[in-house]
LUMPA-156185 format. One record per residue (C-alpha): x, y, z; residue in one letter. Coordinates in steps of 0.02 Angstrom, whole numbers, plus 32768, in hexadecimal, padded with zeros to 4 digits. Example, Ala and Ser with C-alpha at 12.3 -4.5 7.8 and 13.67 -1.06 7.14 Angstrom:
BEGIN
82677F1F8186A 82AC7FCB8165S 
end
This chain:
BEGIN
800080008000M 809480778012K 808C80967F55H 7FD780CC7F65F 7FFD81497FEFF 808E818F7F89I 800D81AF7F01A 7F9D82067F7FL 802E82777FB1L 804E829F7EFBL 7F9882CB7EE3M 7F9F833F7F7AA 803483967F2CQ 7FD883A47E89L 7F4483F17EE2A 7FB984797F23Q 800084987E76G 80AD84547E9DK 80BD83E07E0AV 8057841D7D77F 802284D27D97P 7F8484F97D38D 7FBE859C7CECS 7F6585867C48T 7EB585777C8BG 7E9384E47C17L 7DF984847C51R 7E1184A07D0BR 7D6384587D21D 7D7783C77CA6S 7D5A83467D2DL 7CBC839C7D66R 7C7983A77CB6K 7C9382ED7C9FV 7C6982AA7D4AQ 7BCA830A7D6FL 7B7E82D77CCAN 7BA9821E7CD5E 7B0A81B87CDCV 7AFD81007D0AV 7A6A808A7D04V 7AA77FE67D50T 7AA5800E7E0AA 79E980357E10S 79AA7FFE7D64R 797F80B57D40V 79EF81427D01P 7A4281A37D8EE 7ADD820A7DB1S 7B72819E7DE2I 7B8F82147E74L 7AE481EC7EBCK 7AE181317EA0S 7A9B80D87F3BP 7B20804F7F32V 7BD380457EF7S 7BE7804C7E3BI 7C8280597DCFE 7C7E80A77D23L 7CF2808C7C8FL 7CC081087C09D 7CFB81267B57A 7D7A81A97B90R 7DCA81347C0FQ 7DCC80A67B90I 7E2881117B11R 7EAC813F7B92M 7EBF80927BDES 7F67803D7BCDA 7F0D7F977BBAQ 7EF37F557B08P 7E347F4F7B19S 7DA67F8F7B86Y 7D8A7EDE7BC8F 7E3D7EDC7C08D 7E2C7F8C7C4DA 7DA37F547CC6I 7E317F0A7D2CE 7E677FB97D62N 7DBF7FED7DAAL 7DB07FFE7E65K 7D957F5B7EC2G 7D9E7EE97E28V 7E027E477E2EQ 7E387DF97D8AL 7E4E7D3E7D70L 7EAA7D0E7CD0T 7E867C5B7C9CS 7ED47C7B7BF2S 7EF87D057B77L 7E467CF67B35G 7DEE7CD77BDAF 7DEB7D597C63K 7D727D587CF5V 7D487DE87D6AY 7D137DE57E1EN 7CF47E5E7EADT 7CF07E4E7F6AR 7D347DA07F83G 7D147CE77F63F 7D5D7CE97EB4A 7D567C587E3BN 7D8E7C437D85P 7CDB7C137D5DT 7C877C9E7DBEN 7BCF7C737DD1V 7BBF7CFC7E54R 7BE37D897DD9F 7B6C7DBB7D4DV 7B9E7E077CA6Q 7B1A7E5F7C3EL 7B267EAA7B91V 7AA07F2F7B75D 7A3A7ED87BFBG 7A4E7E277BB6M 7AAB7DA37C18D 7B387D5C7BAEN 7B5E7CC57C18Q 7B7F7C177BD5A 7AE27BBD7C10P 7B2D7B197C4BH 7BAA7B6A7CC1I 7B427C027CF4G 7BD07C7E7CD4A 7C117CE07C3EP 7C967C967BCCI 7D017D317BE5A 7CE47DAB7B55N 7CAD7D297AD5A 7C057D807ABDL 7C3D7E2B7AFAA 7C3C7EC87A8EP 7CD47EFA7A29S 7D437F8B7A59D 7CF87FF079CBL 7C457FDC7A0AD 7C597FF07AC6I 7C0F808F7B10Q 7C3180717BC8Q 7C427FEB7C4FV 7BE97FF37CF6E 7C207F847D86I 7BB87F6B7E23V 7C287F1A7EA6P 7BCC7EAC7F22G 7B1C7E687F28A 7A9E7EA07EA4A 7A1F7E147EB6S 79937E867EF4A 79837ECE7E46L 79D97E507DD4Y 79B27DAA7E26G 7A127D097E14M 7AD07D057E24N 7AF27DBE7E46A 7B437D9D7EF0L 7BF37DDF7ED7N 7BD07E617E53G 7B8E7E8D7DA8L 7BD97ED67D0AA 7B707F2E7C88Q 7BC07F487BDDL 7B657FD17B7DI 7B7B7FE57AC2T 7B6F807B7A50K 7AC880B77A0BD 7AC780AF794CP 7A5581477945F 7ADB81B47994T 7B7A81567968S 7B7F813178AEQ 7BFF8107782BG 7C8480867806L 7D1080607881S 7D9E7FE57867V 7E1F7FB478E9S 7EBD7F4D78D9Q 7F197F177975K 7FBE7EBC7962T 802D7E8379EFG 80A97E067A30V 80B67D9F7ACFN 81287D167B13H 81BC7D8A7AFFV 82577D357B4CH 81E87CA27B81D 82587C0A7B9FP 81CC7B947B68L 819D7BDF7ABFV 81D77C637A46S 817F7D0C7A3AA 80CF7CFC79F5K 80637D71798CL 7FBF7DB479D0Y 7F417E05795CT 7E907E497968E 7E2C7E9578DAT 7D867EED78F8S 7D047F3F788BL 7C6B7FA678B9R 7BEB7FEE7843Y 7B5280507876A 7ADA80BF7817R 7A2B8102781AT 79AA80DA7796L 793C8173779BG 790E81BC7845S 78C6811F7893R 7932808B7861L 79E78068788CA 7A597FD27877V 7B047FA278B8K 7B7B7F127899V 7C177EDF78FAN 7C997E5C78D2L 7D387E2F7933T 7DBB7DAA7916Y 7E417D8A7999Q 7ED27D107992S 7F717CEF79F3G 7FCF7C707A5CY 7F947C537B0DD 7FEE7C6E7BB0W 803B7BCB7BF1I 800C7B777C95A 80A47B107CC5R 80B37B107D83D 81107A747DBAA 80F57A8D7E76S 80C579ED7ED1D 801579EA7F1CL 803A79437F71N 80E679617FBFP 80D178F48059N 808F78588002A 813077F88027N 8177786080B5A 817A77C78128S 81F8777C80AEL 8261781980A1G 822D78337FECL 820778EB7FCFT 821E79697F44G 824E791E7E9CT 826B78737EEDT 81B478677F1FN 816477E57EABP 80B678237EDBG 80CB78D57E9CQ 802E79337E65D 807479C77E05R 7FFF7A5B7DEFV 7FFB7A677D30N 802379B27D0CV 7F88794A7CEDY 7F81788E7CFFG 7FDC78887DA8D 7F4678B77E15E 7EF7784E7E9DS 7E9977E07E21A 7F4077B77DCEN 7F9877847E6FR 7FA276E17ECER 7FEF76A87F70T 806476197F46L 80A675A07FCAT 8159757A7F95L 81D2751A8005D 815E75338099G 815675F08086R 80CA765B803EK 80F476D27FAFY 807B77527F67V 809D77537EABV 804D77BE7E23A 804E77A87D69R 80BA78237D08T 803C78987CB5G 805579257C38Y 806979E17C48F 7FD77A4A7C0EE 80337A987B7AN 806179E97B3FE 7FAC79B17B3ET 7F4B7A497B03A 7F567AB87A6AD 7F767B687AAEL 7F407BC77A14G 7EC07C517A35L 7E387C7179B4H 7D9A7CD579D2N 7D237D0C7949L 7C8F7D6F7988R 7C127DE5793EG 7B667E31794FD 7AE27E8278E4A 7A527EEE791EA 79C17F5178DAI 796A7FDE7938F 78BD80257915W 789580C97969R 77D780C07972I 77CF816979C8R 785881E379F9P 787581877A9EH 782F80DA7A78V 78A0805C7A21T 78917FA579F3V 79347F4B79CDS 79697E9E7997Y 7A1B7E6179B6R 7A747DC47980Y 7B1F7D9679C7K 7B8C7D0079A0A 7C3A7CC379CBA 7CAF7C3179AFT 7D3D7C1A7A28L 7DDD7BB67A3EA 7E397BD57AE2T 7E5F7B8A7B8DV 7DDF7B957C18Y 7DE47B5F7CCEQ 7D637B137D3FR 7D817A7F7DB3T 7DF97A487D2AN 7E467AA97C9BR 7DF37A987BF1F 7E217AB67B3DR 7D8E7B0D7AEBL 7D917AE67A31D 7D0D7B1579B3D 7CA87B527A48Y 7C0E7BB17A0BR 7B967C2C7A59L 7B0B7C907A0BD 7A827CFF7A4EQ 79E17D4B7A07H 79917DDB7A65G 79037E557A4EI 78E87EF07AB8T 78647F787ACAL 78A480157B21E 784680B07B53S 7859812E7BE1P 77E780C87C51S 77DD80187C09V 78667F9A7BDEH 783C7EEE7B99I 78C57E737B68R 78CD7DBE7B30A 79637D597AF7Y 79A17CAA7AD6R 7A547C6C7AE4T 7A937BCA7A98H 7B377B777ACAE 7B917AE87A73N 7C3A7AB27AB9T 7C6F7A6C7A0FG 7D137A097A13N 7D487A417AC1S 7D9A79CC7B3DY 7DD479B67BF0N 7E9279C97BF3I 7EA7795E7C8ER 7E3E78CF7C48S 7E9C78DC7BA4M 7F4578CA7BFBA 7F1778397C6CE 7EC177D97BE1N 7F5377F07B6BI 7FBA779E7BF4D 7F3D77107C00R 7F2F76FD7B44S 7FD976A97B39F 7FD2764B7BDEK 7F46762D7C5CS 7F5E76647D10D 7F6875B07D49N 7FF175877CCCQ 805276277CEDW 8057760F7DAAF 808475577D93T 811675857D22D 814C760C7D9BF 814875947E2FS 81A775097DD6N 8231757D7D9BQ 824075D07E45F 825375297E9EL 82D374EF7E1DA 8337758F7E32A 8339758C7EEFT 837374D67EEFK 840E750C7E8ET 8432758E7F15G 8401762C7EB8Q 83DC76C37F28P 832376E47F46L 831177847EDCP 836977357E47Q 830276967E57A 826276FD7E56L 829977607DBDQ 82CC76C27D60L 822376747D8AA 81C9770B7D42R 8234770D7CA4T 821276547C87T 815776647CA6A 814F76FA7C2FD 81A176A07B9DQ 813376B77B03G 80DB774E7B4DR 80A277CA7AC5P 811378627AC1Q 80CD79127AAFP 80CD794C79FBG 80DF789E79B1S 806578557933A 802977D679B5A 800A78617A32F 7FA778CB79B7R 7F4478337982S 7F1178117A36Q 7ED878C57A4DI 7E6C78B979B1D 7E24781579EFH 7E0478437AA5L 7DB578EC7A81R 7D24788F7A2FK 7CFF781E7AC5I 7C7D786C7B38N 7CAF780F7BD7N 7D3D78577C3EW 7D6D77B07C89D 7DA177747BDCI 7D9D78127B71G 7DA278CF7B7FA 7D1579207B19A 7CAF79B07B5DL 7C0D79A17AFBQ 7B877A137B42V 7AF77A687AEBQ 7A907AE17B52S 7A157B6E7B3DW 79E17C027BA8L 79387C577B90Y 79167CF97BEAH 78887D787BE9A 78737E117C56E 780C7EAE7C63G 78267F4E7CC4Q 77B07FE07CDCV 77C680897D31E 770C80B57D44P 7726815B7D9ET 778981A17D0CK 76F681AA7C93V 765A81487CC3L 765681787D7BW 76AE821F7D6DS 7626826E7DD8G 764B81F47E65F 770382237E5DR 76DC82DC7E5FQ 766C82C97EF7K 76D982537F5CT 7787826B7F16G 779681AD7F08I 77E4815C7E6EN 77B580A67E4FL 780F80227DE8L 77D67F6E7DD2A 78107EDA7D6DG 77F47E207D4CV 785F7D9D7CF8D 78627CE67CC9Y 78FC7C7E7CA1R 79097BCB7C63Q 79A27B5F7C45Y 79977ACC7BCEV 7A237A4C7BBFV 7A3679B97B4BF 7A6679277BBFP 7B0978E87B75D 7B1C78597BF3G 7BC478947C33N 7BB279487C6DY 7AF579477C85F 7A6A78C97C93I 79B078E17CABN 798C788A7D51P 78CF788E7D39E 78AE78717C7FE 7933780C7C27T 795178457B75G 78FB78ED7B8FQ 794F79977B9BN 797779D27C4BL 79167A707C7AI 793C7AE57D0BY 78DF7B897D23Y 78B77C187D97K 78427CAD7D98T 783D7D4B7DFEG 78177E037E0CG 78417EA07E6CF 77F77F467EA4V 785D7FE17ECBQ 782480867F16A 788981247F30S 786681D17F75R 78CC826D7F94S 78C182D9802FF 79028381806CF 790E83D27FC4G 795F833D7F6DE 79E7832F7FF1R 79AF8284802EL 797581F87FBDK 793181568005L 791B80BB7F99T 78D280137FC6G 78BC7F797F5BS 78857EC87F76V 78967E337F03R 78477D867F05V 78877CF27EA0D 784B7C3F7E92K 78A47BA57E52N 78547AFC7E32R 78BF7AA77EB6Y 78C07B307F3BF 78467B9E7F99D 78307C547F69A 78BE7CC77F9DR 789F7D777FDDL 792B7DF67FC2N 791C7EAB7FFDP 798D7F417FE5R 79817FE8803DI 79F3807C801BS 7A0981328046A 7A6D81BA7FEFV 7A89825C804EF 7ACC82F27FECS 7AF6837F8064P 7B3C83DE7FCEA 7B2F83C97F12E 7BD783717F01R 7BDB830E7FA3H 7B77826E7FB5N 7B7181F08044I 7B1F81488025R 7AE980B5808FA 7A9280138060S 7A5D7F6C80A3Y 7A337EDF802DQ 7A297E25801AT 7A6B7DC17F89G 7A497D0E7F5BY 7A5F7C8F7ED5R 7A0E7BEA7EAEF 7A8C7B617E83P 7ACB7B6F7DD1S 7A9F7AEA7D53L 7B477A947D6EF 7B3B7A9B7E2CE 7A8B7A567E28A 7A9479D07D9FF 7B4879A17D74S 7B6D78EA7D5BN 7C2478E37D29V 7C9D78527D30N 7D4F78937D30S 7DEA78397D65G 7D9077BF7DD6G 7D2F784B7E2CV 7C7778697E0AK 7C3B791C7E1BR 7B8379197E46V 7B0679A77E53G 7AC379D07EFFG 7A0979BF7EDCL 79B9792A7F32K 798278E07E8CI 7A3A78D77E5AM 7A9478A17EF9S 7A1278477F62Q 7A6677C67FD3G 7B1878017FB5L 7B21787F8042F 7AE077FF80BEE 7B5D77758091R 7BFC77DA8075S 7C98780680DAY 7D0678A180CEF 7D9778898058R 7E0778F180CAT 7DEB78728156S 7E0C77E180E0I 7EAE783080A4D 7EE478448159A 7EB07790817CF 7F13774B80E9Q 7FAC77B68111A 7FA9777781C5A 7FA276C38187I 803B76E18118N 809B773281A6T 807476A5821ED 80A77620819FV 8145767C8165N 818076C3820BT 812E76628299N 813675B88241K 807D7590825BL 8020751E81E6T 7F9E756C8175T 7F15751881DDE 7F5B7561827EQ 7F6E760E8230A 7EB9760E81F3I 7E7675E1829EQ 7EE6766182F4K 7EB476F28283N 7DFF76D28251K 7DC6775582CDG 7E0A77D98255L 7D7D77B581D9I 7CF3783881E3K 7C4578268198A 7C0678AF8124N 7B96792B8181T 7B5D799480EDY 7ABA7986808DT 7A5D79BF7FF1Y 7A7B7A697FA6I 7A1C7B087FD3K 7A217BBA7F8DP 7AB17C297FC3E 7A957CD28015Q 7AF77D6E8046V 7AC37DFF80B5N 7B257E9D8091S 7B387F4880E3I 7B907FD18082E 7BC1808580AAL 7C0F80FB802DG 7C3781AB7FF8Y 7C5282037F51K 7C8882B67F42G 7CE8833D7EE6L 7D6983B17F33F 7DE784377F00L 7D7884917E85E 7D3483E97E4AN 7DDF83AD7E13R 7DEF83227E94L 7D7082947E93Y 7D6782207F2AI 7D04817E7F37D 7D1181137FD4V 7CAA80808011D 7CA48000809DF 7C427F5D809EY 7C207ECB8111Y 7BD77E2780D1N 7B8F7D8C8124V 7B807CF180B6Y 7B0C7C6380E3R 7AFA7BB88091N 7B997BD8802EF 7B957B617F98I 7C307AF57F8FA 7C687A447F69Q 7C8E79BC7FE7V 7CFE792A7FB7E 7CC378847FF9V 7CDD77CA7FDDN 7C5677467FE3V 7C8B76938012P 7C4E760E7F9CK 7C2B759C8031S 7B8975BB808FK 7BC375558124N 7BED75D181B2P 7C78755D81EFD 7CCE75678145S 7CCD76258130V 7D7D76418172A 7DC575B68105Y 7D6B75F9806AA 7DA876AB808AL 7E5A766C809FA 7E54761F7FF0D 7E4276987F5ER 7DEB76137EF4T 7D6275F77F75Q 7D1B76A77F78Q 7CCF77267F02D 7D0377DC7F06R 7C89786E7EF5Y 7C8B792B7EF6R 7BDF79657F2DL 7B967A147F24W 7B557A4A7FCDT 7B537ADF8045N 7BCC7B1480CAS 7B817B0E8179K 7BEA7BA481A6T 7BB27C57819EN 7C407CB38147V 7C697D69816BF 7CD17DDA80FEN 7CEE7E9380F4Y 7D4B7F10808BG 7D627FC38056S 7D9D80217FBDS 7DD780D07F94L 7DDE811F7EE9G 7E2A81C87EBBL 7E3482277E19R 7E8782D07E07Y 7E8383497D75S 7F2783A87D80A 7F0F84227CF2G 7F55841D7C42R 7EF2837C7C2EH 7F5A831C7CACW 7EF4829A7D0BV 7F3682347D9CL 7ED281A67DE7A 7EE681227E6AG 7E7F80A17EC3N 7E9A80237F4BG 7E2B7F997F8FS 7E327F2E802BL 7DD97E858037A 7DE07E1480CFR 7D907D748109L 7D5A7DA781B7D 7D2A7D06820ER 7CC37C698203T 7C4F7C398290D 7C727B7E8286Q 7D017B63820DG 7CC07AC781B5D 7D447ACB812DG 7CD67AF08095L 7CD57BAD80A7E 7D8D7BD88098E 7D9D7BF67FDDA 7DA17CB37FF0F 7E237CB87F64N 7E387D747F6DT 7ED17DE27F8CP 7ECD7E538024K 7F047EEA7FBEW 7EEC7F1B7F08I 7F2A7FC87ED5T 7F3680257E31N 7F8A80CC7E09M 7F8B81257D63S 7FC181C67D11I 7F7F81FB7C67A 7F77828D7BF0N 7F19827A7B4AP 7F6A83177B02T 801983177B48L 8059836A7AA9W 7FDB83997A23K 7F8482F479FAN 7FFF82867A56L 7FC282377AF8G 7FFD81B57B73F 7FCE81567C11S 802980E97C8EV 7FD880747D0DN 802880197D9FY 7FD07F877DF6K 7FFA7F357E9BY 7F9F7E9B7EDBQ 7FD27E477F7CS 7FF87D8E7F8CS 7F667D217FC3F 7F327C6D7FDFL 7ED47C197F51W 7E6D7B7D7F77Q 7E137B127EF7S 7DF87A5C7ECES 7E797A6B7E42L 7F057AB97EA7A 7F267B137F4AT 7FB97B877F65G 7FF27C397F7FR 7FE37CB07EEDV 807C7D247EEEP 80687DE07EF6A 80547E3C7E51I 80B07EDB7E1CH 808D7F0F7D69T 80A27FAB7CFFV 80377FCC7C65D 8053805F7BF1A 801D80A67B4AQ 8039813A7AD7V 7FB481727A5DS 7FA581E979CCY 7F0B82237970G 7EE2827878CCL 7E3C82CC78ABS 7E3E82C577ECK 7E35823777CCP 7DF881FC7876S 7E8B818E789EL 7ED5815C7945S 7F7080FB7975F 7F9B80A97A1AK 803F80547A49L 803F7FFD7AF1G 806A7F6C7B5FG 80247F117BF5T 80997EC87C76N 81187F367C23L 81AB7EF17C87L 817B7E407C50N 817E7DF37CFER 810B7D5A7CF3P 80857D4B7D78Y 7FEE7CDD7D9DT 7F457D147DDCT 7F157C6D7E2CF 7F5F7BC37E53A 7F6C7B547DB7A 7F517BEB7D48G 7FC67C1E7CBBP 805D7C8F7CCCA 802F7D387C81V 80BF7D937C2FG 80CF7E347BCDG 805D7E5C7B3BL 80987EE77AC7Y 80207F2B7A46Y 7FF97FB079C6A 7F497FE47997T 7F0B80497902V 7E56808478F9V 7E0B80D5785FL 7D5E81237868T 7CFD816177D2V 7C6081CC77DAL 7C3D81AC7890E 7BCB822D78E1H 7BB68241799DN 
end
């Protein structure tokens, strides 16, 4: 944080005229002119001044996007106050606010012009696959924290609204070419070309019709995830085998050496934990990035303020994506049809999204089944055991004997890049069963319809004039439809029929101003119903007090909730000997009651190995001695998740409106936190045989079940944002955010995946007209180290220090702009979460040509 306070000191000096004296008088009030006129719609679903928003909201407008050092607006979101970025790959970035981050963030909603652009089967957006292009984006609005009272399902951690340009006011042809390079000085690969080409065309047809078309193609070579840290370092500690001599290593980005690929071998009276060899991710997956996306829309202005529009969006994608495992998305397709009616008091919207995963595959399943394709597990471990025993009989030291055993067992193993290896990838990616193949074959649909009316604006204007009360109401219906592929999803009630999951709901909001517009009170309540759960009531109350025109204090209390996502409710996945099962009773009935915690079984099996290897007990004696370590599963079927949130904040302008300050504080309480519990179910139903079954890997079935934490989880945080207009068009900005997991009232072990750094800070300096038409900006980011916990990998994520910078130049005739920039300018690779890729420097140049565009 010291860097942030240095920036504060600099700003104080600027305010006193010590750095850039404003002798010219150029736009001393430029910040005021911009800030006071900025209008947002997302926080309250009605247009309002950003200064008087009842909850925190972050705005990224066209001016900030132009001056960002990031290559695109979607990347620039990272620098907004309180936003945490997770980079799964070059083509897949996920945003989160206020804690409990996940690479598939079902607690954060992303809307484009009011339409949810999530992939239906996972309940979260596929990054920017269906997002607008840089040429068509008007502004981005981020609501950190719960927004369920107005937006319903999933908006627990936050919401992003991407708003595009209006073709009636922004016409013409725009073309953009972005060319860059990454993997500079990368020891694994040579430097790779990155390119992105975009086109936007919009025009009016008379006074009432308008059309616009966008097309973007992006290609490059992905960041590489190649962390070789051992997730199972103590597997053979009782034998003194650690580090590279550990034959049971589970390396982070090597797949095929996980728990399902390990066995405990009894050799010469001692127990060895041995894993198969596996393959690194970049050996198993194509890392080429390809994204073709586009949209077309037609707008009919029925009356001056009444418009009907139809939009069609489509995308194909090839990139790497992370969930419980990492996936190669290939020929992945999304498309969306939407129709909207907008007027000052009525909004009606309906849309349908279709998802087809194409030729995508699970990278872990691919790796472990390539291993098995040349030799079964039984044969491999037999060959390993025989060679090890032969080597030790000749007196070879233990580490060398283990290595020789592995080399012998691996003879004939397909080598990365070989014809046999490529042939296996082509074969396995077609098999839709992760125990023997790797295909991800999901087709899903999302249908959504909603209506919103502000009756006091037109119809009940007399009521508003008499009472001062403004009313807003809305209803919506959402339905998910999934084709049951038999691997990822099944229909537990009607075999052979599509799986259907739906919810409906509505809200009412009332607001009134008091004391000459100085105090505004707003209250809203929302009710939602899902087929499998009772109706959920979610209120929000807020107050904004404005003692002066440019000083606003806000306070709010709200609840947020989410029903389980489609995957959490209905998944039915076999992967590496572990079955992931949805938490609804119709999916997992009987499993919760007969299962035992995997953590207790791991401790039980480790104790047996120690007693046999160190204390010279027999296996029978060790089982009897340690069976008390086994703990029965105490969790049950899934319920909706809820958060209660209190927020206080302030926005204001100082120093002749040149200094903008935005500060907030929040405190959250999560209940019924949705998480996974890992359990094993013994194949024997005889109570006397449970311990023996759980001591033998072949006599038990492993599950990962979706359930709820019994713990109430508390977290809090605060953020501060500053922006200072120093004269002569100099703008300095900084923000810092604090996020902490406060406490848990029971500590049941399922609630700890906070996955959020304590501190995230950004500082920037920019001038769009440093010299004539030449501008520049520099941004520095600091993110503190934090603990990341997930089923794929757990470990500390190192602190991040990055510098991004750009210089730009513009011509008015023709309308031509150039930008030369770089992110992670010093090219110091970093990761944003455990098992994620190492993100290096990306250096780019962008040229934008605009013809006949009118604003």
